[in-house]
DRENDO-1510 file (C-alpha; in Angstrom, 1 decimal, always signed):
<recs>
REC; n; res; u; v; w
REC; 1; UNK; +150.3; +87.4; +302.5 .
REC; 2; UNK; +148.4; +90.2; +303.5 .
REC; 3; UNK; +151.5; +92.2; +304.6 .
REC; 4; UNK; +153.1; +91.7; +301.1 .
REC; 5; UNK; +150.0; +92.6; +299.4 .
REC; 6; UNK; +149.9; +96.0; +301.5 .
REC; 7; UNK; +153.7; +96.7; +300.7 .
REC; 8; UNK; +152.9; +96.3; +297.0 .
REC; 9; UNK; +150.2; +98.7; +297.0 .
REC; 10; UNK; +152.2; +101.3; +298.7 .
REC; 11; UNK; +154.9; +100.6; +296.2 .
REC; 12; UNK; +152.5; +101.1; +293.5 .
REC; 13; UNK; +151.0; +104.3; +295.2 .
REC; 14; UNK; +154.4; +105.6; +295.7 .
REC; 15; UNK; +155.3; +105.1; +292.0 .
REC; 16; UNK; +152.3; +106.8; +291.0 .
REC; 17; UNK; +152.8; +109.7; +293.3 .
REC; 18; UNK; +156.4; +110.2; +292.1 .
REC; 19; UNK; +155.4; +110.1; +288.6 .
REC; 20; UNK; +152.7; +112.9; +289.1 .
REC; 21; UNK; +155.2; +114.8; +290.9 .
REC; 22; UNK; +157.6; +114.8; +288.1 .
REC; 23; UNK; +154.7; +115.5; +285.6 .
REC; 24; UNK; +153.8; +118.5; +287.9 .
REC; 25; UNK; +157.3; +119.9; +288.2 .
REC; 26; UNK; +157.7; +119.5; +284.5 .
REC; 27; UNK; +154.8; +121.5; +283.6 .
REC; 28; UNK; +155.6; +124.2; +286.2 .
REC; 29; UNK; +159.0; +124.5; +284.7 .
REC; 30; UNK; +157.7; +124.7; +281.2 .
REC; 31; UNK; +155.2; +127.5; +282.4 .
REC; 32; UNK; +158.0; +129.3; +284.4 .
REC; 33; UNK; +160.5; +129.1; +281.3 .
REC; 34; UNK; +157.6; +130.5; +279.1 .
REC; 35; UNK; +157.0; +133.3; +281.4 .
REC; 36; UNK; +160.6; +134.0; +281.8 .
REC; 37; UNK; +161.0; +133.9; +277.9 .
REC; 38; UNK; +158.2; +136.5; +277.2 .
REC; 39; UNK; +159.5; +138.2; +274.1 .
REC; 40; UNK; +156.9; +140.8; +273.3 .
REC; 41; UNK; +155.8; +144.1; +275.2 .
REC; 42; UNK; +152.6; +143.8; +277.2 .
REC; 43; UNK; +150.7; +147.1; +277.2 .
REC; 44; UNK; +147.4; +148.0; +279.2 .
REC; 45; UNK; +145.3; +151.0; +279.9 .
REC; 46; UNK; +143.2; +153.8; +278.5 .
REC; 47; UNK; +140.7; +153.2; +275.5 .
REC; 48; UNK; +141.5; +156.7; +274.3 .
REC; 49; UNK; +145.4; +156.1; +273.9 .
REC; 50; UNK; +144.6; +152.7; +272.8 .
REC; 51; UNK; +144.2; +153.7; +268.9 .
REC; 52; UNK; +147.4; +155.6; +269.1 .
REC; 53; UNK; +149.3; +152.9; +270.7 .
REC; 54; UNK; +148.0; +150.1; +268.4 .
REC; 55; UNK; +149.3; +152.2; +265.3 .
REC; 56; UNK; +152.6; +152.6; +266.8 .
REC; 57; UNK; +152.9; +148.9; +267.8 .
REC; 58; UNK; +152.1; +147.9; +264.3 .
REC; 59; UNK; +154.7; +150.5; +262.7 .
REC; 60; UNK; +157.1; +149.0; +265.2 .
REC; 61; UNK; +156.3; +145.3; +264.6 .
REC; 62; UNK; +156.8; +145.8; +260.9 .
REC; 63; UNK; +160.3; +146.8; +261.6 .
REC; 64; UNK; +160.8; +143.2; +261.9 .
REC; 65; UNK; +163.4; +143.1; +264.9 .
REC; 66; UNK; +160.9; +142.8; +267.7 .
REC; 67; UNK; +157.4; +141.4; +268.1 .
REC; 68; UNK; +154.4; +143.4; +267.7 .
REC; 69; UNK; +153.5; +144.6; +271.4 .
REC; 70; UNK; +150.2; +142.9; +272.7 .
REC; 71; UNK; +147.8; +146.0; +274.0 .
REC; 72; UNK; +144.6; +145.7; +275.9 .
REC; 73; UNK; +142.0; +148.4; +276.4 .
REC; 74; UNK; +141.3; +147.9; +280.1 .
REC; 75; UNK; +140.7; +151.9; +281.1 .
REC; 76; UNK; +143.3; +154.1; +282.6 .
REC; 77; UNK; +142.5; +153.1; +286.2 .
REC; 78; UNK; +142.4; +149.5; +285.4 .
REC; 79; UNK; +145.5; +149.6; +283.4 .
REC; 80; UNK; +147.5; +151.5; +286.0 .
REC; 81; UNK; +146.4; +148.9; +288.9 .
REC; 82; UNK; +147.5; +146.0; +286.7 .
REC; 83; UNK; +150.9; +147.9; +286.0 .
REC; 84; UNK; +151.3; +148.8; +289.4 .
REC; 85; UNK; +150.7; +145.3; +290.8 .
REC; 86; UNK; +154.4; +144.3; +290.6 .
REC; 87; UNK; +157.8; +143.5; +288.8 .
REC; 88; UNK; +158.1; +140.5; +286.5 .
REC; 89; UNK; +157.1; +139.1; +283.2 .
REC; 90; UNK; +153.5; +138.4; +284.6 .
REC; 91; UNK; +152.8; +142.2; +285.0 .
REC; 92; UNK; +152.4; +144.7; +282.1 .
REC; 93; UNK; +155.5; +146.7; +281.0 .
REC; 94; UNK; +153.7; +149.9; +279.9 .
REC; 95; UNK; +150.4; +151.6; +280.9 .
REC; 96; UNK; +148.4; +154.0; +278.8 .
REC; 97; UNK; +146.6; +156.9; +280.5 .
REC; 98; UNK; +144.2; +159.6; +279.5 .
REC; 99; UNK; +145.1; +161.4; +282.6 .
REC; 100; UNK; +148.1; +162.0; +284.8 .
REC; 101; UNK; +148.9; +159.0; +287.3 .
REC; 102; UNK; +147.4; +159.9; +290.7 .
REC; 103; UNK; +149.6; +160.2; +294.0 .
REC; 104; UNK; +147.4; +157.2; +295.4 .
REC; 105; UNK; +148.3; +154.9; +292.3 .
REC; 106; UNK; +152.1; +155.9; +292.5 .
REC; 107; UNK; +152.0; +154.8; +296.1 .
REC; 108; UNK; +150.6; +151.7; +295.2 .
REC; 109; UNK; +153.4; +151.1; +292.5 .
REC; 110; UNK; +156.1; +151.7; +295.0 .
REC; 111; UNK; +154.6; +149.5; +297.8 .
REC; 112; UNK; +154.4; +146.6; +295.1 .
REC; 113; UNK; +158.1; +147.3; +294.1 .
REC; 114; UNK; +157.5; +149.2; +290.9 .
REC; 115; UNK; +159.9; +151.8; +292.1 .
REC; 116; UNK; +161.1; +153.4; +288.9 .
REC; 117; UNK; +158.6; +154.6; +286.3 .
REC; 118; UNK; +159.3; +156.9; +283.4 .
REC; 119; UNK; +156.2; +159.2; +282.2 .
REC; 120; UNK; +155.7; +160.0; +278.6 .
REC; 121; UNK; +153.3; +162.7; +277.5 .
REC; 122; UNK; +152.1; +162.1; +274.1 .
REC; 123; UNK; +149.8; +165.0; +273.1 .
REC; 124; UNK; +146.4; +166.3; +273.8 .
REC; 125; UNK; +143.0; +165.2; +273.3 .
REC; 126; UNK; +139.5; +167.1; +274.1 .
REC; 127; UNK; +136.5; +165.3; +275.7 .
REC; 128; UNK; +133.4; +166.0; +274.0 .
REC; 129; UNK; +129.6; +165.6; +274.3 .
REC; 130; UNK; +128.2; +164.5; +271.3 .
REC; 131; UNK; +124.9; +163.4; +269.6 .
REC; 132; UNK; +123.9; +161.6; +266.4 .
REC; 133; UNK; +124.1; +163.4; +263.1 .
REC; 134; UNK; +120.3; +163.3; +262.9 .
REC; 135; UNK; +119.7; +165.0; +266.3 .
REC; 136; UNK; +118.7; +168.7; +266.9 .
REC; 137; UNK; +121.7; +170.8; +267.3 .
REC; 138; UNK; +122.5; +172.2; +270.8 .
REC; 139; UNK; +125.1; +174.0; +272.9 .
REC; 140; UNK; +126.0; +173.7; +276.3 .
REC; 141; UNK; +127.9; +175.4; +279.2 .
REC; 142; UNK; +129.9; +173.6; +281.6 .
REC; 143; UNK; +127.4; +175.0; +284.3 .
REC; 144; UNK; +124.6; +173.1; +282.4 .
REC; 145; UNK; +126.5; +169.9; +282.3 .
REC; 146; UNK; +127.1; +170.2; +286.2 .
REC; 147; UNK; +123.3; +170.9; +286.7 .
REC; 148; UNK; +122.4; +168.0; +284.6 .
REC; 149; UNK; +124.8; +165.2; +285.7 .
REC; 150; UNK; +126.0; +165.9; +289.3 .
REC; 151; UNK; +124.5; +163.9; +292.0 .
REC; 152; UNK; +124.0; +167.0; +294.4 .
REC; 153; UNK; +123.1; +170.5; +292.9 .
REC; 154; UNK; +122.2; +173.8; +294.3 .
REC; 155; UNK; +118.8; +174.0; +295.3 .
REC; 156; UNK; +116.7; +175.2; +292.1 .
REC; 157; UNK; +114.7; +177.5; +294.2 .
REC; 158; UNK; +117.5; +179.5; +295.4 .
REC; 159; UNK; +120.8; +178.4; +293.7 .
REC; 160; UNK; +123.1; +181.0; +295.8 .
REC; 161; UNK; +121.6; +180.0; +299.1 .
REC; 162; UNK; +124.3; +177.5; +300.2 .
REC; 163; UNK; +122.0; +174.4; +300.0 .
REC; 164; UNK; +122.3; +171.3; +298.2 .
REC; 165; UNK; +119.7; +168.9; +297.1 .
REC; 166; UNK; +119.6; +165.6; +295.2 .
REC; 167; UNK; +119.4; +166.2; +291.5 .
REC; 168; UNK; +116.0; +167.1; +290.4 .
REC; 169; UNK; +116.4; +167.8; +286.9 .
REC; 170; UNK; +114.8; +165.3; +284.4 .
REC; 171; UNK; +114.9; +167.4; +281.2 .
REC; 172; UNK; +117.3; +169.9; +279.7 .
REC; 173; UNK; +114.5; +172.6; +279.6 .
REC; 174; UNK; +114.4; +172.4; +283.2 .
REC; 175; UNK; +118.0; +173.6; +283.4 .
REC; 176; UNK; +117.6; +176.2; +280.7 .
REC; 177; UNK; +114.4; +177.0; +278.9 .
REC; 178; UNK; +116.3; +177.7; +275.8 .
REC; 179; UNK; +117.4; +173.8; +275.9 .
REC; 180; UNK; +115.3; +171.1; +274.3 .
REC; 181; UNK; +112.4; +169.6; +276.1 .
REC; 182; UNK; +113.9; +166.1; +276.0 .
REC; 183; UNK; +115.2; +163.9; +278.8 .
REC; 184; UNK; +118.6; +164.0; +280.2 .
REC; 185; UNK; +120.3; +160.8; +279.2 .
REC; 186; UNK; +124.0; +160.8; +278.7 .
REC; 187; UNK; +125.9; +157.7; +277.7 .
REC; 188; UNK; +129.6; +157.6; +279.3 .
REC; 189; UNK; +132.5; +155.4; +280.5 .
REC; 190; UNK; +132.8; +153.7; +283.9 .
REC; 191; UNK; +134.7; +155.2; +286.8 .
REC; 192; UNK; +137.9; +153.3; +285.7 .
REC; 193; UNK; +138.2; +155.2; +282.6 .
REC; 194; UNK; +140.5; +158.2; +282.4 .
REC; 195; UNK; +138.1; +159.9; +280.1 .
REC; 196; UNK; +135.5; +159.6; +283.0 .
REC; 197; UNK; +138.0; +161.1; +285.5 .
REC; 198; UNK; +138.9; +164.0; +283.1 .
REC; 199; UNK; +135.4; +164.6; +282.4 .
REC; 200; UNK; +134.6; +165.0; +286.0 .
REC; 201; UNK; +137.3; +167.3; +286.8 .
REC; 202; UNK; +137.2; +169.4; +283.6 .
REC; 203; UNK; +133.4; +169.6; +282.7 .
REC; 204; UNK; +131.5; +168.9; +285.9 .
REC; 205; UNK; +134.0; +170.6; +288.3 .
REC; 206; UNK; +134.3; +173.5; +285.8 .
REC; 207; UNK; +130.6; +174.0; +286.0 .
REC; 208; UNK; +130.4; +173.6; +289.8 .
REC; 209; UNK; +133.0; +176.5; +290.2 .
REC; 210; UNK; +130.5; +178.8; +288.6 .
REC; 211; UNK; +128.8; +178.8; +291.8 .
REC; 212; UNK; +131.0; +181.0; +294.1 .
REC; 213; UNK; +129.7; +179.4; +297.5 .
REC; 214; UNK; +130.7; +176.0; +296.4 .
REC; 215; UNK; +134.1; +177.2; +294.9 .
REC; 216; UNK; +134.8; +178.7; +298.2 .
REC; 217; UNK; +134.1; +175.4; +299.9 .
REC; 218; UNK; +137.7; +174.2; +298.3 .
REC; 219; UNK; +139.5; +176.2; +301.0 .
REC; 220; UNK; +137.5; +174.8; +303.9 .
REC; 221; UNK; +137.3; +171.1; +303.0 .
REC; 222; UNK; +138.8; +170.1; +299.6 .
REC; 223; UNK; +137.5; +166.4; +300.0 .
REC; 224; UNK; +134.0; +167.5; +300.5 .
REC; 225; UNK; +134.2; +170.0; +297.7 .
REC; 226; UNK; +135.4; +167.4; +295.0 .
REC; 227; UNK; +132.7; +165.3; +296.2 .
REC; 228; UNK; +130.2; +167.7; +295.5 .
REC; 229; UNK; +131.8; +168.8; +292.1 .
REC; 230; UNK; +132.9; +165.3; +290.8 .
REC; 231; UNK; +130.3; +163.0; +291.9 .
REC; 232; UNK; +127.8; +161.8; +289.0 .
REC; 233; UNK; +124.2; +161.2; +289.6 .
REC; 234; UNK; +123.2; +157.6; +289.9 .
REC; 235; UNK; +119.5; +157.7; +288.9 .
REC; 236; UNK; +119.6; +156.8; +285.4 .
REC; 237; UNK; +120.4; +160.1; +283.8 .
REC; 238; UNK; +124.0; +159.1; +283.3 .
REC; 239; UNK; +124.4; +155.6; +281.8 .
REC; 240; UNK; +127.6; +153.8; +282.1 .
REC; 241; UNK; +128.3; +152.3; +278.6 .
REC; 242; UNK; +131.8; +150.7; +279.3 .
REC; 243; UNK; +135.0; +151.3; +277.3 .
REC; 244; UNK; +133.5; +150.6; +274.0 .
REC; 245; UNK; +133.1; +154.0; +272.2 .
REC; 246; UNK; +131.8; +152.2; +269.1 .
REC; 247; UNK; +128.8; +150.8; +271.1 .
REC; 248; UNK; +127.9; +154.4; +272.5 .
REC; 249; UNK; +127.9; +155.5; +268.9 .
REC; 250; UNK; +125.2; +152.6; +267.9 .
REC; 251; UNK; +123.2; +153.7; +270.7 .
REC; 252; UNK; +123.1; +157.2; +269.9 .
REC; 253; UNK; +122.0; +156.5; +266.6 .
REC; 254; UNK; +119.2; +154.2; +267.8 .
REC; 255; UNK; +118.2; +157.1; +270.3 .
REC; 256; UNK; +119.3; +160.4; +268.8 .
REC; 257; UNK; +117.9; +162.4; +271.8 .
REC; 258; UNK; +120.6; +161.0; +274.0 .
REC; 259; UNK; +124.2; +162.4; +274.4 .
REC; 260; UNK; +127.6; +160.5; +274.5 .
REC; 261; UNK; +130.8; +161.4; +276.1 .
REC; 262; UNK; +133.9; +160.7; +273.8 .
REC; 263; UNK; +137.5; +161.7; +273.2 .
REC; 264; UNK; +138.1; +164.1; +270.4 .
REC; 265; UNK; +140.1; +161.8; +268.6 .
REC; 266; UNK; +137.3; +159.2; +268.3 .
REC; 267; UNK; +135.0; +161.9; +267.3 .
REC; 268; UNK; +137.4; +162.9; +264.7 .
REC; 269; UNK; +137.3; +159.3; +263.2 .
REC; 270; UNK; +133.4; +159.0; +263.4 .
REC; 271; UNK; +132.6; +162.4; +262.1 .
REC; 272; UNK; +130.1; +160.9; +259.7 .
REC; 273; UNK; +127.8; +159.5; +262.5 .
REC; 274; UNK; +128.1; +161.8; +265.4 .
REC; 275; UNK; +128.4; +165.6; +265.8 .
REC; 276; UNK; +130.1; +167.4; +268.8 .
REC; 277; UNK; +128.4; +170.0; +270.9 .
REC; 278; UNK; +130.1; +173.3; +271.5 .
REC; 279; UNK; +131.1; +173.9; +275.2 .
REC; 280; UNK; +130.8; +177.4; +276.7 .
REC; 281; UNK; +130.7; +178.5; +273.1 .
REC; 282; UNK; +133.8; +176.8; +271.7 .
REC; 283; UNK; +133.6; +174.0; +269.4 .
REC; 284; UNK; +136.3; +171.3; +269.8 .
REC; 285; UNK; +138.6; +171.0; +267.0 .
REC; 286; UNK; +142.4; +170.6; +266.2 .
REC; 287; UNK; +143.2; +174.4; +266.7 .
REC; 288; UNK; +141.1; +175.0; +269.8 .
REC; 289; UNK; +142.4; +171.9; +271.5 .
REC; 290; UNK; +146.3; +172.5; +270.7 .
REC; 291; UNK; +145.8; +175.9; +271.8 .
REC; 292; UNK; +143.9; +174.9; +275.1 .
REC; 293; UNK; +141.0; +177.3; +274.2 .
REC; 294; UNK; +138.5; +174.5; +274.4 .
REC; 295; UNK; +137.7; +174.0; +278.0 .
REC; 296; UNK; +137.5; +170.3; +278.4 .
REC; 297; UNK; +141.0; +169.4; +276.9 .
REC; 298; UNK; +143.5; +167.1; +278.5 .
REC; 299; UNK; +146.8; +165.6; +278.0 .
REC; 300; UNK; +147.7; +161.9; +277.4 .
REC; 301; UNK; +150.3; +159.8; +278.6 .
REC; 302; UNK; +151.9; +156.4; +278.9 .
REC; 303; UNK; +153.9; +155.1; +281.8 .
REC; 304; UNK; +157.1; +152.6; +281.4 .
REC; 305; UNK; +158.1; +150.2; +284.0 .
REC; 306; UNK; +162.0; +150.7; +284.0 .
REC; 307; UNK; +162.6; +147.4; +285.8 .
REC; 308; UNK; +161.4; +145.7; +282.8 .
REC; 309; UNK; +163.8; +147.7; +280.4 .
REC; 310; UNK; +166.6; +145.2; +279.1 .
REC; 311; UNK; +164.6; +142.4; +280.4 .
REC; 312; UNK; +161.6; +142.3; +277.8 .
REC; 313; UNK; +163.1; +143.0; +274.5 .
REC; 314; UNK; +162.0; +146.2; +272.6 .
REC; 315; UNK; +160.7; +148.6; +275.1 .
REC; 316; UNK; +163.2; +151.3; +274.6 .
REC; 317; UNK; +162.9; +151.0; +270.8 .
REC; 318; UNK; +159.0; +151.3; +271.3 .
REC; 319; UNK; +159.4; +154.2; +273.4 .
REC; 320; UNK; +161.6; +155.8; +270.8 .
REC; 321; UNK; +159.1; +154.9; +267.9 .
REC; 322; UNK; +156.3; +156.5; +269.8 .
REC; 323; UNK; +158.0; +159.8; +270.7 .
REC; 324; UNK; +159.6; +160.1; +267.1 .
REC; 325; UNK; +158.6; +162.9; +265.0 .
REC; 326; UNK; +157.4; +160.7; +262.4 .
REC; 327; UNK; +154.9; +159.5; +265.0 .
REC; 328; UNK; +153.8; +162.3; +267.3 .
REC; 329; UNK; +155.2; +165.3; +265.4 .
REC; 330; UNK; +153.1; +167.9; +263.7 .
REC; 331; UNK; +153.0; +165.8; +260.6 .
REC; 332; UNK; +153.3; +162.6; +262.1 .
REC; 333; UNK; +151.2; +159.6; +261.3 .
REC; 334; UNK; +149.4; +159.8; +264.7 .
REC; 335; UNK; +147.8; +163.2; +263.7 .
REC; 336; UNK; +145.7; +161.2; +261.1 .
REC; 337; UNK; +144.4; +159.2; +263.8 .
REC; 338; UNK; +143.2; +162.5; +265.8 .
REC; 339; UNK; +146.2; +163.2; +268.0 .
REC; 340; UNK; +146.8; +166.9; +268.9 .
REC; 341; UNK; +150.6; +167.3; +269.1 .
REC; 342; UNK; +152.5; +168.9; +271.7 .
REC; 343; UNK; +154.0; +172.3; +271.0 .
REC; 344; UNK; +157.7; +171.9; +269.5 .
REC; 345; UNK; +159.7; +172.7; +272.6 .
REC; 346; UNK; +157.8; +170.6; +274.8 .
REC; 347; UNK; +157.6; +167.6; +272.2 .
REC; 348; UNK; +161.4; +167.8; +272.1 .
REC; 349; UNK; +161.9; +167.9; +275.9 .
REC; 350; UNK; +159.4; +164.8; +276.3 .
REC; 351; UNK; +161.4; +162.7; +273.7 .
REC; 352; UNK; +164.8; +163.5; +275.6 .
REC; 353; UNK; +163.3; +162.5; +278.8 .
REC; 354; UNK; +161.8; +159.4; +277.2 .
REC; 355; UNK; +165.0; +158.4; +275.6 .
REC; 356; UNK; +166.8; +158.7; +279.2 .
REC; 357; UNK; +164.1; +156.9; +280.9 .
REC; 358; UNK; +163.9; +160.0; +283.3 .
REC; 359; UNK; +162.4; +158.7; +286.6 .
REC; 360; UNK; +158.9; +160.1; +287.5 .
REC; 361; UNK; +158.0; +161.7; +290.6 .
REC; 362; UNK; +155.3; +164.0; +292.2 .
</recs>
């Protein structure tokens, strides 16, 4: 009798395990089918490019032929990392970027099997330092910005003596007596942000280069030079405020003595709340940025994973919409959102390269 009961138990147990296996395989199959059948474009990346991409996606979706793309604001670095993680429907199709893709990022793409990529340059943006409308007006040079925010700066007792010290400046007037006697407090994006990368390269390094002895360092040791010129201080003067520009605006209005770092396109949409600070005597506006006179201006991009074209529906049509004259032309709908268009000849070349999905290389 014992032997029979043991056998029956085994049968019940085996039937249960078999049933569970069938259910598990069915669920796995359903998930795999859902992934294989993704019928919308997945876009990640720059918070600066996000508003432009969102407008294009909405316009694209209203056409009715394809679903509106899903866009996530992850920051440039975070978006490219996701984009470069592999090929397949579980990975994004497009990465927005407020700076060019780096060599190391392209290498990571290649290593993960993302062999063919198309770069699309969409226009220009300026990076601005701004304060609340209620704050006292001020102007800055890139040299002053470097001295305010760099981790290491020339010794204040002898700025041309080839000696660096931990940043000692606590107030703006310690850098320049003509500046306000207020605490240095700048709210900006995290290291994963393309805005942060571009600010470090254009504003901090631009100011760093005004010290000839540091500039000469570039020829001796470029990595060490970049470490000096682009590393932001970590003692509280620079406050990482995430990728949410609206939150920074709220904080500036709560503390009018603080400054914030933004893309010009965001400033353009929030001119009733914040004002830009001229840099090296030049105020950021449509004309100074398009002519590349404003010293802290940059191009913006998105990157397309060619392996997903023809697999995920609508990618080519989305690229065509974004690069059309009605979108990113001089009178295009993206200019209403603050996009500074490319010059005519460059815009036509970009549109042609995007249409042919020209392969990106360095």
